[in-house]
C-alpha positions as CSV (number, residue, x, y, z in Angstrom):
1,M,0.0,0.0,0.0
2,E,1.3,3.5,-0.9
3,P,2.4,5.7,2.0
4,L,-0.3,8.4,1.2
5,A,-3.1,5.7,1.3
6,V,-1.8,4.4,4.6
7,E,-1.7,7.9,6.1
8,A,-5.2,8.6,4.8
9,R,-6.5,5.4,6.4
10,R,-4.8,6.3,9.7
11,K,-6.5,9.7,9.8
12,A,-9.9,8.4,8.7
13,A,-12.8,8.8,11.1
14,L,-14.3,5.7,12.8
15,T,-17.6,5.2,11.2
16,T,-19.4,2.6,13.3
17,P,-23.0,2.2,12.2
18,S,-25.5,3.5,14.8
19,R,-29.3,3.8,15.0
20,F,-28.9,6.9,17.2
21,P,-28.7,10.4,15.8
22,P,-25.2,12.0,15.9
23,E,-26.2,14.3,18.9
24,A,-27.3,11.3,21.0
25,V,-24.1,9.4,20.1
26,K,-22.1,12.5,21.2
27,D,-24.0,13.0,24.5
28,I,-24.2,9.3,25.5
29,S,-20.5,8.7,24.5
30,A,-19.3,11.7,26.5
31,A,-21.3,10.6,29.6
32,L,-20.2,7.0,29.4
33,T,-16.6,8.0,28.8
34,G,-16.7,10.3,31.9
35,L,-18.1,7.4,33.8
36,L,-15.4,5.1,32.5
37,A,-12.7,7.6,33.7
38,D,-14.4,7.5,37.1
39,T,-14.5,3.7,37.0
40,F,-10.7,3.6,36.4
41,A,-10.1,6.2,39.2
42,L,-12.2,4.2,41.6
43,Y,-10.5,0.9,40.6
44,F,-7.0,2.3,41.1
45,K,-7.9,3.9,44.5
46,T,-9.5,0.6,45.6
47,K,-6.4,-1.3,44.6
48,N,-4.2,1.3,46.2
49,F,-6.0,0.8,49.5
50,H,-6.0,-3.0,49.0
51,W,-2.2,-2.9,48.6
52,H,-1.6,-0.6,51.5
53,M,-4.1,-1.9,54.0
54,S,-2.7,-2.7,57.5
55,G,-3.9,-3.4,61.0
56,P,-5.8,-6.1,62.9
57,S,-8.5,-6.5,60.2
58,F,-6.0,-6.6,57.4
59,R,-7.0,-9.9,55.9
60,D,-10.7,-9.2,55.9
61,Y,-10.3,-5.6,54.4
62,H,-7.6,-6.7,52.0
63,L,-9.9,-9.5,50.6
64,L,-12.9,-7.2,50.5
65,L,-11.1,-4.5,48.6
66,D,-9.7,-7.0,46.1
67,E,-13.2,-8.3,45.5
68,Q,-14.6,-4.8,45.1
69,A,-11.7,-3.8,42.8
70,G,-12.4,-6.8,40.6
71,Q,-16.1,-5.9,40.3
72,I,-15.2,-2.3,39.4
73,F,-12.6,-3.4,36.8
74,A,-15.1,-5.7,35.2
75,M,-17.2,-2.7,34.2
76,T,-14.4,-1.0,32.2
77,D,-14.5,-3.1,29.0
78,A,-18.3,-3.1,28.9
79,I,-18.5,0.7,29.2
80,A,-15.8,1.3,26.5
81,E,-17.4,-1.3,24.2
82,R,-20.8,0.2,24.7
83,V,-19.5,3.6,23.6
84,R,-17.9,2.0,20.5
85,K,-21.2,0.1,19.7
86,L,-23.0,3.5,19.7
87,G,-20.5,4.9,17.2
88,G,-18.5,7.0,19.6
89,T,-14.9,7.0,20.8
90,T,-13.7,6.6,24.4
91,I,-10.6,6.7,26.7
92,R,-7.3,6.6,24.9
93,S,-4.7,7.0,27.7
94,S,-4.1,7.4,31.4
95,G,-3.8,11.1,30.7
96,H,-7.2,11.1,29.2
97,I,-8.6,9.4,32.3
98,A,-6.9,12.1,34.5
99,R,-8.5,14.9,32.5
100,L,-12.0,13.4,32.8
101,Q,-12.2,11.8,36.2
102,R,-14.3,13.4,38.9
103,L,-13.2,11.2,41.7
104,L,-10.1,12.3,43.4
105,D,-6.9,10.3,43.7
106,N,-5.3,9.6,47.1
107,D,-1.5,9.5,46.9
108,A,-0.9,9.9,50.6
109,A,2.0,7.9,52.1
110,Y,-0.2,6.6,54.8
111,V,-4.0,6.4,55.3
112,T,-5.6,4.7,58.3
113,P,-7.7,1.6,57.4
114,Q,-10.9,3.4,58.7
115,D,-10.1,6.4,56.6
116,M,-9.5,4.2,53.5
117,L,-12.9,2.5,54.0
118,A,-14.7,5.8,54.6
119,E,-13.1,7.4,51.5
120,L,-14.1,4.4,49.4
121,R,-17.6,4.5,50.7
122,D,-17.9,8.2,49.8
123,D,-16.4,7.6,46.4
124,N,-18.7,4.7,45.6
125,E,-21.6,6.9,46.6
126,R,-20.5,9.6,44.2
127,F,-19.9,6.9,41.5
128,V,-23.5,5.7,41.9
129,S,-24.7,9.3,41.6
130,F,-22.7,9.7,38.3
131,A,-24.1,6.4,37.1
132,R,-27.7,7.5,37.9
133,Q,-27.1,10.8,35.9
134,T,-25.8,8.8,33.0
135,H,-28.8,6.4,33.2
136,G,-31.1,9.4,33.0
137,L,-29.4,10.7,29.9
138,C,-29.4,7.3,28.2
139,A,-33.1,6.9,29.0
140,E,-33.8,10.3,27.4
141,H,-32.3,9.0,24.2
142,G,-34.0,5.6,24.3
143,D,-30.7,3.8,24.8
144,V,-32.2,0.7,26.5
145,A,-29.0,-1.3,26.4
146,S,-26.9,1.3,28.2
147,T,-29.6,1.9,30.8
148,S,-29.8,-1.9,31.5
149,L,-26.0,-2.1,32.0
150,L,-26.1,1.0,34.2
151,E,-28.8,-0.5,36.4
152,Q,-26.6,-3.4,37.2
153,W,-23.6,-1.2,37.9
154,I,-25.8,1.0,40.2
155,D,-26.9,-2.0,42.1
156,E,-23.3,-3.2,42.5
157,G,-22.2,0.2,43.6
158,E,-25.0,0.4,46.2
159,Q,-23.8,-2.9,47.5
160,R,-20.2,-1.6,47.8
161,V,-21.5,1.5,49.7
162,W,-23.6,-0.7,52.0
163,F,-20.7,-3.0,52.9
164,L,-18.3,-0.1,53.5
165,F,-20.9,1.8,55.5
166,E,-21.5,-1.2,57.8
167,I,-17.8,-1.6,58.3
168,C,-17.4,2.1,59.2
169,R,-20.6,2.3,61.3
170,N,-18.9,1.9,64.7
171,T,-16.0,4.3,64.2
C-alpha cells in the first residue's frame, strides 16, 4: 500500500453504524466516557488501598477491597465497548482518564484503614450518583442497552456502599 493511502486510512474517522442520531451518540458517549474515567479512578484507588491496608482486620479488608476492585474493573470493558457500539470513541490513555475523572486520587503515604474505607464509601456513593445521571441521559435518548447495564452497575455500587458503610458504622 502506498504511504499516502496508509496515512489517509490512519486519519480516517471511525464510522461505526448506529441507530442513534449524531447528537445522541455524542451525548451518550461523553457521559459513558466520563463514567469510564471515574471507574478507572475508583478501581485504582480501591487497589491502592487494598495494597496498603494494615492493622488487625488486614485480611478481611484486604480481601474485601480485592473483590470490590475486581467488580469495578469488570465494568471497564463493557463501558468502553458500549461507547464504540454506539459509534463514539472513548478513553485513549491514562492522561485522558486524569482529565475526565471526577473522583479524586489519594497519593498519601499513609492512610488509616478506617479512613480508607470511609473514603471508598464516599467515592462509591459519588460513583453511583454519576451512574444515575448517565442512566437518565441514556433513558432520554432511548438507549435501553446502556440503561440496562447502568442499572446493574448502580446495584453493585450500592452494595459496595452498604458494605463499606456497615464496616465504618462503629467508628
